[in-house]
C-alpha positions, 0 to 999 in steps of 0.5 A, spaced: 086 211 307 083 216 311 086 221 315 082 225 321 085 231 324 083 234 330 085 239 336 084 246 333 081 252 336 082 259 339 088 260 343 092 267 345 099 269 343 104 265 346 099 259 348 099 252 346 095 247 342 096 240 340 093 237 334 092 229 332 091 226 326 088 219 326 089 214 320 084 209 318 085 204 312 092 204 312 098 203 317 102 210 319 109 206 319 108 205 312 108 212 310 111 219 311 106 223 315 106 230 314 103 237 317 101 243 312 097 249 314 094 254 309 092 261 311 086 265 308 089 267 301 095 263 302 098 257 299 098 251 303 105 250 306 109 245 309 110 245 317 113 238 319 114 231 317 116 224 320 119 220 314 117 213 314 124 210 312 128 212 318 123 216 322 127 222 321 123 229 323 123 235 319 120 242 321 119 248 317 124 254 319 117 258 321 115 253 326 122 250 328 123 250 336 116 251 337 113 245 334 114 238 335 111 232 331 111 225 333 107 218 331 104 213 335 104 207 331 100 203 336 094 208 335 096 209 328 096 217 330 100 223 329 101 229 333 103 236 332 104 240 339 105 247 338 107 252 343 109 259 343 104 260 338 103 267 334 098 270 330 101 268 324 100 261 325 093 262 324 091 257 319 087 251 317 092 245 319 092 239 315 095 232 316 097 228 310 100 221 308 105 219 302 109 213 300 112 217 294 119 219 293 118 226 292 121 231 298 116 231 304 116 238 304 112 238 297 104 238 297 104 234 291 108 229 294 102 227 298 097 221 297 092 222 302 089 228 306 085 230 312 080 235 312 083 240 316 083 243 323 082 251 324 087 254 329 086 261 330 091 265 335 089 272 337 093 278 339 
């Protein structure tokens, strides 16, 4: 299974960006799909996830209300729309896929990772 994230870029504070993650070699409907981010010098942290079992959606407190994730099974693609961006949102954003029963917010739960896309929010 391969994941290809795209859509990152440079945006001003308060702006919006939409990220995409195209999955090949597997069907996203069979995986919990997660988004994580990693800022320089920081650990990779959970952003959002869509569970495969019930399609429930979960967000970290830091992005709740500002981000929306969705999946398009026909396109085998997952999306992360980010609004009202802040400088502290600056990070490399990763999409990931998992089948394990480990909680979706843990990086170790995920079996497959995309290469990451840089999001930079200027002040």
